[in-house]
N, CA, C and O atoms as a DFTB+ gen file, in Angstrom:
236 C
 N C O
     1  1      11.089      -6.827      20.706
     2  2       9.664      -6.568      20.846
     3  2       8.879      -7.176      19.690
     4  3       7.738      -7.597      19.877
     5  1       9.461      -7.228      18.521
     6  2       8.747      -7.744      17.355
     7  2       8.347      -9.202      17.552
     8  3       7.231      -9.583      17.199
     9  1       9.217     -10.010      18.099
    10  2       8.917     -11.429      18.258
    11  2       7.821     -11.696      19.276
    12  3       7.015     -12.608      19.092
    13  1       7.780     -10.918      20.340
    14  2       6.800     -11.137      21.389
    15  2       5.421     -10.587      21.056
    16  3       4.411     -11.156      21.470
    17  1       5.369      -9.499      20.320
    18  2       4.089      -8.825      20.096
    19  2       3.412      -9.233      18.794
    20  3       2.194      -9.096      18.675
    21  1       4.148      -9.721      17.833
    22  2       3.563     -10.056      16.545
    23  2       3.355      -8.839      15.656
    24  3       2.708      -8.942      14.614
    25  1       3.895      -7.684      16.050
    26  2       3.781      -6.469      15.241
    27  2       4.958      -6.405      14.281
    28  3       6.066      -6.826      14.613
    29  1       4.713      -5.882      13.101
    30  2       5.794      -5.768      12.135
    31  2       6.757      -4.649      12.538
    32  3       6.410      -3.772      13.330
    33  1       7.935      -4.693      11.997
    34  2       8.959      -3.701      12.311
    35  2       8.511      -2.302      11.912
    36  3       8.787      -1.337      12.626
    37  1       7.830      -2.183      10.792
    38  2       7.364      -0.879      10.325
    39  2       6.333      -0.290      11.290
    40  3       6.374       0.906      11.579
    41  1       5.412      -1.116      11.790
    42  2       4.417      -0.629      12.744
    43  2       5.058      -0.211      14.061
    44  3       4.641       0.777      14.666
    45  1       6.052      -0.941      14.503
    46  2       6.772      -0.573      15.724
    47  2       7.481       0.761      15.519
    48  3       7.466       1.621      16.399
    49  1       8.099       0.929      14.359
    50  2       8.793       2.179      14.046
    51  2       7.842       3.372      14.095
    52  3       8.158       4.394      14.704
    53  1       6.669       3.243      13.450
    54  2       5.725       4.351      13.439
    55  2       5.115       4.603      14.814
    56  3       4.827       5.749      15.156
    57  1       4.916       3.559      15.604
    58  2       4.399       3.773      16.954
    59  2       5.448       4.464      17.828
    60  3       5.100       5.271      18.689
    61  1       6.709       4.158      17.615
    62  2       7.771       4.860      18.335
    63  2       7.819       6.336      17.944
    64  3       7.927       7.209      18.806
    65  1       7.738       6.609      16.641
    66  2       7.757       8.006      16.182
    67  2       6.541       8.780      16.683
    68  3       6.666       9.920      17.132
    69  1       5.378       8.165      16.605
    70  2       4.163       8.831      17.076
    71  2       4.196       9.079      18.570
    72  3       3.813      10.156      19.028
    73  1       4.646       8.103      19.335
    74  2       4.763       8.287      20.776
    75  2       5.760       9.360      21.130
    76  3       5.530      10.151      22.045
    77  1       6.863       9.396      20.418
    78  2       7.884      10.417      20.646
    79  2       7.345      11.804      20.331
    80  3       7.623      12.767      21.045
    81  1       6.580      11.896      19.266
    82  2       6.008      13.181      18.861
    83  2       4.960      13.665      19.866
    84  3       4.940      14.846      20.211
    85  1       4.090      12.768      20.338
    86  2       3.005      13.170      21.229
    87  2       3.435      13.352      22.676
    88  3       3.007      14.307      23.326
    89  1       4.272      12.456      23.197
    90  2       4.574      12.434      24.622
    91  2       6.019      12.798      24.957
    92  3       6.376      12.860      26.133
    93  1       6.837      13.035      23.969
    94  2       8.245      13.323      24.242
    95  2       9.016      12.032      24.453
    96  3       8.681      10.997      23.877
    97  1      10.038      12.098      25.274
    98  2      10.922      10.953      25.464
    99  2      10.193       9.752      26.072
   100  3      10.485       8.613      25.711
   101  1       9.256       9.987      26.981
   102  2       8.504       8.887      27.583
   103  2       7.598       8.210      26.542
   104  3       7.124       7.096      26.764
   105  1       7.361       8.876      25.422
   106  2       6.569       8.320      24.333
   107  2       7.211       7.104      23.686
   108  3       6.534       6.317      23.024
   109  1       8.527       6.948      23.877
   110  2       9.182       5.739      23.363
   111  2       8.634       4.495      24.062
   112  3       8.682       3.394      23.511
   113  1       8.121       4.674      25.260
   114  2       7.486       3.576      25.989
   115  2       5.987       3.560      25.705
   116  3       5.417       2.514      25.396
   117  1       5.349       4.737      25.813
   118  2       3.890       4.824      25.672
   119  2       3.394       4.529      24.262
   120  3       2.345       3.904      24.108
   121  1       4.104       4.955      23.241
   122  2       3.644       4.775      21.859
   123  2       3.368       3.328      21.502
   124  3       2.252       3.012      21.089
   125  1       4.345       2.429      21.645
   126  2       4.086       1.026      21.312
   127  2       3.041       0.366      22.223
   128  3       2.301      -0.512      21.780
   129  1       2.981       0.787      23.492
   130  2       1.984       0.207      24.399
   131  2       0.578       0.599      23.962
   132  3      -0.313      -0.248      23.901
   133  1       0.377       1.870      23.661
   134  2      -0.937       2.333      23.212
   135  2      -1.311       1.671      21.896
   136  3      -2.463       1.280      21.708
   137  1      -0.368       1.543      20.995
   138  2      -0.646       0.900      19.714
   139  2      -1.012      -0.575      19.901
   140  3      -1.951      -1.065      19.273
   141  1      -0.282      -1.276      20.753
   142  2      -0.559      -2.696      20.991
   143  2      -1.928      -2.888      21.629
   144  3      -2.651      -3.815      21.264
   145  1      -2.297      -2.027      22.578
   146  2      -3.613      -2.118      23.210
   147  2      -4.708      -1.858      22.186
   148  3      -5.745      -2.522      22.206
   149  1      -4.488      -0.901      21.294
   150  2      -5.471      -0.616      20.248
   151  2      -5.654      -1.813      19.325
   152  3      -6.784      -2.147      18.967
   153  1      -4.577      -2.456      18.939
   154  2      -4.667      -3.645      18.084
   155  2      -5.427      -4.765      18.801
   156  3      -6.246      -5.448      18.187
   157  1      -5.162      -4.952      20.073
   158  2      -5.860      -5.982      20.850
   159  2      -7.356      -5.671      20.912
   160  3      -8.177      -6.577      20.774
   161  1      -7.717      -4.415      21.115
   162  2      -9.135      -4.052      21.174
   163  2      -9.830      -4.276      19.840
   164  3     -10.971      -4.736      19.808
   165  1      -9.154      -3.956      18.735
   166  2      -9.748      -4.216      17.420
   167  2      -9.940      -5.719      17.190
   168  3     -10.973      -6.134      16.663
   169  1      -8.968      -6.525      17.574
   170  2      -9.096      -7.978      17.404
   171  2     -10.194      -8.541      18.294
   172  3     -10.919      -9.445      17.880
   173  1     -10.327      -8.022      19.502
   174  2     -11.388      -8.443      20.410
   175  2     -12.747      -8.085      19.842
   176  3     -13.670      -8.898      19.887
   177  1     -12.883      -6.887      19.311
   178  2     -14.129      -6.467      18.675
   179  2     -14.476      -7.382      17.510
   180  3     -15.620      -7.812      17.363
   181  1     -13.481      -7.673      16.686
   182  2     -13.702      -8.530      15.523
   183  2     -14.134      -9.928      15.947
   184  3     -15.002     -10.524      15.310
   185  1     -13.542     -10.455      17.007
   186  2     -13.897     -11.784      17.491
   187  2     -15.295     -11.804      18.094
   188  3     -16.077     -12.714      17.821
   189  1     -15.610     -10.814      18.904
   190  2     -16.902     -10.782      19.590
   191  2     -18.068     -10.548      18.627
   192  3     -19.149     -11.104      18.826
   193  1     -17.870      -9.754      17.612
   194  2     -18.941      -9.395      16.699
   195  2     -18.778     -10.027      15.326
   196  3     -19.244      -9.481      14.326
   197  1     -18.118     -11.176      15.276
   198  2     -17.851     -11.847      14.005
   199  2     -19.138     -12.191      13.263
   200  3     -19.237     -11.951      12.059
   201  1     -20.115     -12.745      13.955
   202  2     -21.371     -13.116      13.286
   203  2     -22.137     -11.876      12.851
   204  3     -22.726     -11.862      11.771
   205  1     -22.138     -10.843      13.669
   206  2     -22.823      -9.604      13.300
   207  2     -22.182      -8.961      12.076
   208  3     -22.885      -8.500      11.177
   209  1     -20.850      -8.927      12.036
   210  2     -20.154      -8.341      10.900
   211  2     -20.376      -9.152       9.627
   212  3     -20.516      -8.586       8.543
   213  1     -20.407     -10.469       9.756
   214  2     -20.673     -11.318       8.590
   215  2     -22.071     -11.098       8.068
   216  3     -22.294     -11.077       6.857
   217  1     -23.016     -10.932       8.977
   218  2     -24.394     -10.680       8.567
   219  2     -24.514      -9.323       7.870
   220  3     -25.255      -9.197       6.895
   221  1     -23.807      -8.325       8.350
   222  2     -23.837      -7.002       7.748
   223  2     -23.223      -7.024       6.340
   224  3     -23.657      -6.281       5.459
   225  1     -22.209      -7.881       6.135
   226  2     -21.569      -7.964       4.826
   227  2     -22.514      -8.574       3.791
   228  3     -22.433      -8.233       2.611
   229  1     -23.402      -9.463       4.211
   230  2     -24.333     -10.117       3.277
   231  2     -25.427      -9.174       2.810
   232  3     -25.946      -9.327       1.704
   233  1     -25.779      -8.214       3.626
   234  2     -26.884      -7.320       3.268
   235  2     -26.468      -6.215       2.371
   236  3     -27.295      -5.387       1.989
């Protein structure tokens, strides 16, 4: 999974633990999926609002 997703081993480990804690055994699947979707949404936000964020940093 590390090679395909670009997530570090430590992040995968914590997403597995968090998913296991929240959802039980099925969390081993849900945890990394939810984490990967969250990372994608943050990157999408950063890309879409890049000029706005740069402008906010200057002020």
